[in-house]
MILUMTI-432979 format. One record per residue (C-alpha): x, y, z; residue in three letters. Coordinates in nm, 2 decimals. Layout:
      px      py      pz  fiti
       X       Y       Z   ala
...
END
This chain:
      px      py      pz  fiti
   -5.02    1.03    1.25   unk
   -4.67    0.90    1.20   unk
   -4.43    0.88    1.50   unk
   -4.06    0.95    1.47   unk
   -3.74    0.90    1.67   unk
   -3.59    1.23    1.79   unk
   -3.26    1.30    1.96   unk
   -3.29    1.62    2.16   unk
   -2.93    1.73    2.21   unk
   -2.95    2.00    2.48   unk
   -3.25    1.93    2.71   unk
   -3.27    2.28    2.85   unk
   -3.54    2.54    2.81   unk
   -3.60    2.50    2.44   unk
   -3.50    2.13    2.39   unk
   -3.67    2.02    2.70   unk
   -3.99    2.20    2.62   unk
   -4.01    2.06    2.27   unk
   -3.89    1.71    2.38   unk
   -4.17    1.70    2.64   unk
   -4.44    1.78    2.38   unk
   -4.30    1.53    2.13   unk
   -4.28    1.26    2.39   unk
   -4.63    1.34    2.51   unk
   -4.77    1.28    2.16   unk
   -4.60    0.94    2.11   unk
   -4.27    1.02    1.95   unk
   -3.97    0.83    2.07   unk
   -3.75    1.09    2.24   unk
   -3.39    1.06    2.35   unk
   -3.26    1.35    2.56   unk
   -2.89    1.42    2.55   unk
   -2.76    1.68    2.80   unk
   -2.43    1.76    2.96   unk
   -2.58    1.81    3.31   unk
   -2.57    1.48    3.49   unk
   -2.82    1.59    3.75   unk
   -3.07    1.70    3.49   unk
   -3.03    1.37    3.30   unk
   -3.07    1.16    3.61   unk
   -3.39    1.34    3.71   unk
   -3.54    1.29    3.36   unk
   -3.43    0.93    3.35   unk
   -3.59    0.86    3.69   unk
   -3.90    1.08    3.69   unk
   -3.96    1.19    3.33   unk
   -3.94    1.53    3.17   unk
   -4.16    1.79    3.36   unk
   -4.32    2.10    3.23   unk
   -4.48    2.36    3.46   unk
   -4.72    2.60    3.30   unk
   -4.97    2.83    3.47   unk
   -4.92    2.64    3.79   unk
   -4.99    2.30    3.64   unk
   -4.72    2.03    3.62   unk
   -4.71    1.77    3.35   unk
   -4.45    1.49    3.34   unk
   -4.39    1.25    3.05   unk
   -4.14    0.96    3.03   unk
   -3.88    0.97    2.75   unk
   -3.72    0.67    2.57   unk
   -3.38    0.75    2.71   unk
   -3.19    1.03    2.88   unk
   -2.81    1.03    2.87   unk
   -2.50    1.25    2.90   unk
   -2.28    1.26    2.59   unk
   -2.02    1.04    2.78   unk
   -2.29    0.77    2.84   unk
   -2.34    0.71    2.47   unk
   -2.70    0.66    2.38   unk
   -2.84    0.53    2.05   unk
   -2.59    0.42    1.79   unk
   -2.79    0.58    1.50   unk
   -3.00    0.89    1.50   unk
   -3.22    1.02    1.22   unk
   -3.37    1.34    1.35   unk
   -3.17    1.56    1.57   unk
   -3.30    1.88    1.74   unk
   -2.99    2.07    1.84   unk
   -3.08    2.30    2.13   unk
   -2.75    2.36    2.31   unk
   -2.60    2.71    2.37   unk
   -2.42    2.84    2.07   unk
   -2.08    2.80    2.23   unk
   -2.15    2.43    2.30   unk
   -2.23    2.36    1.93   unk
   -1.89    2.19    1.85   unk
   -1.90    1.97    2.16   unk
   -2.26    1.86    2.08   unk
   -2.18    1.78    1.72   unk
   -1.90    1.55    1.85   unk
   -2.18    1.33    1.98   unk
   -2.41    1.38    1.67   unk
   -2.17    1.33    1.38   unk
   -2.07    0.96    1.43   unk
   -2.44    0.87    1.49   unk
   -2.62    1.06    1.22   unk
   -2.76    0.84    0.95   unk
   -2.69    0.89    0.58   unk
   -3.04    1.05    0.53   unk
   -3.06    1.20    0.88   unk
   -3.06    1.57    0.95   unk
   -3.00    1.82    1.22   unk
   -3.24    2.10    1.30   unk
   -3.07    2.39    1.47   unk
   -3.31    2.53    1.73   unk
   -3.05    2.77    1.87   unk
   -3.00    3.14    1.90   unk
   -2.75    3.30    1.66   unk
   -2.59    3.20    1.33   unk
   -2.49    2.83    1.39   unk
   -2.61    2.67    1.07   unk
   -2.28    2.72    0.88   unk
   -2.08    2.55    1.16   unk
   -2.32    2.26    1.16   unk
   -2.31    2.23    0.79   unk
   -1.93    2.22    0.80   unk
   -1.96    1.91    1.02   unk
   -2.26    1.71    0.89   unk
   -2.30    1.86    0.54   unk
   -2.54    2.13    0.42   unk
   -2.77    1.87    0.28   unk
   -2.82    1.74    0.64   unk
   -2.86    2.08    0.80   unk
   -3.20    2.25    0.86   unk
   -3.24    2.60    0.99   unk
   -3.49    2.71    1.25   unk
   -3.59    3.02    1.45   unk
   -3.73    2.99    1.79   unk
   -3.85    3.25    2.04   unk
   -3.98    3.07    2.35   unk
   -4.01    3.21    2.70   unk
   -3.90    2.91    2.91   unk
   -3.65    2.84    3.18   unk
   -3.50    2.53    3.35   unk
   -3.62    2.56    3.71   unk
   -3.46    2.25    3.85   unk
   -3.33    1.91    3.75   unk
   -3.57    1.76    3.50   unk
   -3.81    2.05    3.52   unk
   -3.88    2.34    3.29   unk
   -4.11    2.64    3.34   unk
   -4.30    2.70    3.01   unk
   -4.39    3.07    2.98   unk
   -4.64    3.01    2.70   unk
   -4.64    2.99    2.32   unk
   -4.40    3.19    2.12   unk
   -4.27    3.16    1.77   unk
   -4.11    2.86    1.60   unk
   -4.02    2.86    1.23   unk
   -3.83    2.59    1.04   unk
   -3.68    2.61    0.69   unk
   -3.42    2.47    0.45   unk
   -3.11    2.69    0.43   unk
   -3.16    2.74    0.05   unk
   -3.52    2.85    0.09   unk
   -3.67    2.55   -0.09   unk
   -3.96    2.36    0.05   unk
   -3.91    2.00    0.16   unk
   -4.09    1.69    0.29   unk
   -3.86    1.67    0.59   unk
   -3.94    2.03    0.70   unk
   -4.31    1.97    0.65   unk
   -4.28    1.65    0.86   unk
   -4.10    1.82    1.15   unk
   -4.34    2.11    1.14   unk
   -4.63    1.86    1.16   unk
   -4.47    1.68    1.45   unk
   -4.41    2.01    1.64   unk
   -4.78    2.10    1.63   unk
   -4.76    1.89    1.95   unk
   -4.60    2.20    2.10   unk
   -4.80    2.47    1.92   unk
   -4.81    2.68    1.60   unk
   -4.48    2.58    1.44   unk
   -4.46    2.67    1.07   unk
   -4.23    2.64    0.77   unk
   -4.06    2.93    0.59   unk
   -3.86    2.99    0.28   unk
   -3.66    3.27    0.46   unk
   -3.52    3.12    0.78   unk
   -3.22    3.36    0.76   unk
   -3.46    3.66    0.77   unk
   -3.60    3.53    1.10   unk
   -3.25    3.45    1.25   unk
   -3.13    3.81    1.17   unk
   -3.45    3.96    1.31   unk
   -3.40    3.76    1.63   unk
   -3.04    3.90    1.65   unk
   -3.17    4.25    1.65   unk
   -3.43    4.17    1.92   unk
   -3.17    3.97    2.10   unk
   -2.93    4.27    2.11   unk
   -3.20    4.45    2.30   unk
   -3.25    4.16    2.54   unk
   -2.88    4.14    2.59   unk
   -2.86    4.50    2.69   unk
   -3.14    4.44    2.95   unk
   -2.91    4.17    3.11   unk
   -2.67    4.44    3.21   unk
   -2.90    4.54    3.50   unk
   -3.13    4.36    3.74   unk
   -3.47    4.48    3.63   unk
   -3.75    4.35    3.41   unk
   -3.68    4.35    3.03   unk
   -3.98    4.56    2.95   unk
   -3.89    4.83    3.20   unk
   -3.53    4.86    3.08   unk
   -3.63    4.87    2.71   unk
   -3.88    5.13    2.79   unk
   -3.64    5.35    2.99   unk
   -3.35    5.32    2.75   unk
   -3.51    5.34    2.41   unk
   -3.24    5.53    2.22   unk
   -2.98    5.26    2.31   unk
   -3.22    4.98    2.22   unk
   -3.31    5.14    1.89   unk
   -2.95    5.20    1.80   unk
   -2.85    4.84    1.88   unk
   -3.12    4.69    1.67   unk
   -3.05    4.94    1.38   unk
   -2.68    4.85    1.39   unk
   -2.76    4.47    1.36   unk
   -3.00    4.54    1.08   unk
   -2.75    4.75    0.89   unk
   -2.53    4.44    0.87   unk
   -2.83    4.22    0.77   unk
   -2.91    4.47    0.49   unk
   -2.56    4.46    0.36   unk
   -2.57    4.08    0.36   unk
   -2.89    4.10    0.15   unk
   -3.12    3.96    0.42   unk
   -3.49    4.03    0.41   unk
   -3.60    4.07    0.77   unk
   -3.91    3.89    0.91   unk
   -4.15    4.00    1.18   unk
   -4.23    3.77    1.47   unk
   -4.44    3.79    1.78   unk
   -4.46    4.16    1.88   unk
   -4.13    4.25    1.72   unk
   -4.13    4.45    1.40   unk
   -3.78    4.47    1.26   unk
   -3.87    4.70    0.97   unk
   -3.94    4.98    1.22   unk
   -3.60    4.96    1.37   unk
   -3.42    4.92    1.03   unk
   -3.59    5.23    0.89   unk
   -3.55    5.60    0.95   unk
   -3.90    5.68    1.08   unk
   -3.86    5.77    1.45   unk
   -4.24    5.76    1.50   unk
   -4.26    5.41    1.37   unk
   -3.97    5.30    1.60   unk
   -4.15    5.45    1.91   unk
   -4.48    5.28    1.81   unk
   -4.30    4.95    1.76   unk
   -4.14    4.98    2.10   unk
   -4.47    5.07    2.26   unk
   -4.61    4.74    2.12   unk
   -4.30    4.54    2.21   unk
   -4.29    4.67    2.57   unk
   -4.67    4.61    2.62   unk
   -4.63    4.25    2.49   unk
   -4.32    4.18    2.71   unk
   -4.53    4.28    3.01   unk
   -4.78    4.01    2.94   unk
   -4.50    3.74    2.96   unk
   -4.45    3.54    3.28   unk
   -4.07    3.55    3.22   unk
   -3.96    3.90    3.28   unk
   -3.58    3.86    3.26   unk
   -3.38    3.71    2.97   unk
   -3.19    3.38    2.97   unk
   -2.87    3.58    2.94   unk
   -2.96    3.76    3.27   unk
   -3.02    3.42    3.43   unk
   -2.69    3.28    3.31   unk
   -2.51    3.58    3.46   unk
   -2.71    3.64    3.78   unk
   -2.83    3.29    3.88   unk
   -2.62    3.03    3.71   unk
   -2.30    3.24    3.73   unk
   -2.18    3.10    3.39   unk
   -2.06    3.24    3.06   unk
   -2.33    3.34    2.81   unk
   -2.36    3.26    2.45   unk
   -2.36    3.64    2.36   unk
   -1.99    3.65    2.25   unk
   -2.06    3.36    2.01   unk
   -2.37    3.52    1.87   unk
   -2.25    3.87    1.82   unk
   -1.89    3.78    1.76   unk
   -2.02    3.63    1.44   unk
   -2.22    3.94    1.36   unk
   -1.91    4.15    1.41   unk
   -1.71    3.92    1.18   unk
   -1.98    3.95    0.91   unk
   -1.99    4.32    0.96   unk
   -1.61    4.35    0.92   unk
   -1.63    4.15    0.59   unk
   -1.90    4.39    0.46   unk
   -1.74    4.71    0.59   unk
   -2.03    4.79    0.83   unk
   -1.93    4.96    1.16   unk
   -2.07    4.80    1.48   unk
   -1.93    5.01    1.77   unk
   -2.23    4.99    2.00   unk
   -2.25    4.61    1.96   unk
   -1.88    4.58    2.03   unk
   -1.92    4.79    2.35   unk
   -2.22    4.58    2.46   unk
   -1.99    4.27    2.43   unk
   -1.73    4.44    2.65   unk
   -1.99    4.49    2.92   unk
   -2.11    4.13    2.89   unk
   -1.75    4.00    2.92   unk
   -1.70    4.22    3.23   unk
   -2.01    4.07    3.39   unk
   -1.90    3.72    3.30   unk
   -1.58    3.80    3.48   unk
   -1.76    3.89    3.80   unk
   -1.83    4.26    3.74   unk
   -2.14    4.42    3.90   unk
   -2.47    4.46    3.72   unk
   -2.62    4.80    3.70   unk
   -2.82    5.04    3.50   unk
   -2.51    5.26    3.47   unk
   -2.39    5.02    3.21   unk
   -2.69    5.12    2.99   unk
   -2.61    5.48    3.06   unk
   -2.25    5.41    2.94   unk
   -2.39    5.27    2.61   unk
   -2.61    5.58    2.57   unk
   -2.30    5.80    2.61   unk
   -2.15    5.62    2.31   unk
   -2.44    5.66    2.07   unk
   -2.33    5.81    1.74   unk
END
């Protein structure tokens, strides 16, 4: 097995999880993260993963903040920062990325175009990730178990570099290549709209999706109407079946939600990262970046997105210190078309 050098830019839940497994299997990993405490802990003690009560710690080649520099040249970058931090992260990446290097965007949302604008489309690789992990302390991540991880070229072609990264990420689990990364990203946006709605209240995701099915169905359908107008073919992942929410069969939607809720109840993480940002970390979320871009695309295509826009208003109110509550989901229900 060949070993490679990876720069993990954003060492949080996703980047830290994958960085841990890459380092564990012999790849040279540099973690770049804006949190000095997180970086200091990784530098001193290694990168820790806790799963099913067992703690595993591995050393990494280096851990730095962007201000501390790091390697002069990087070849393989896993970009795993929050969407709103993409530009700042690329300020570190761009001057270091080698001529034949590339950036894999393991982020939520539609960030690939912004990355390509900075490093070139030929050095940008798309990816879809759905992991249930959380940073639980400096240098430590709780791994909620295997999810989905799919990597692909933006133009849908196969490539040696995608195959190589997929091979390396078998260290984590069942990563795979795709010729339709955009389909996975838009499917995740529909699922993510549901999870965003659950962050409006302090209760388990599965319970809120189950109790507020009409809102959840309408949010996903609204996102998928934009995807259809954009010519996107949606892709199923984990227990989420986007076709059921994009179609008109009410029975299929209910059955799909039954499966989704049952699956979510098997996960150790019962609240979303968005909820954690709002309720625990008290910081702004990446939701406006994600769905602001969806609304922009919808406007270009002439697709109405009133429910998504109202959801964003609620998120901004919470970011401004407003109270969580299930009444916010009731408000969304009152504005269903």
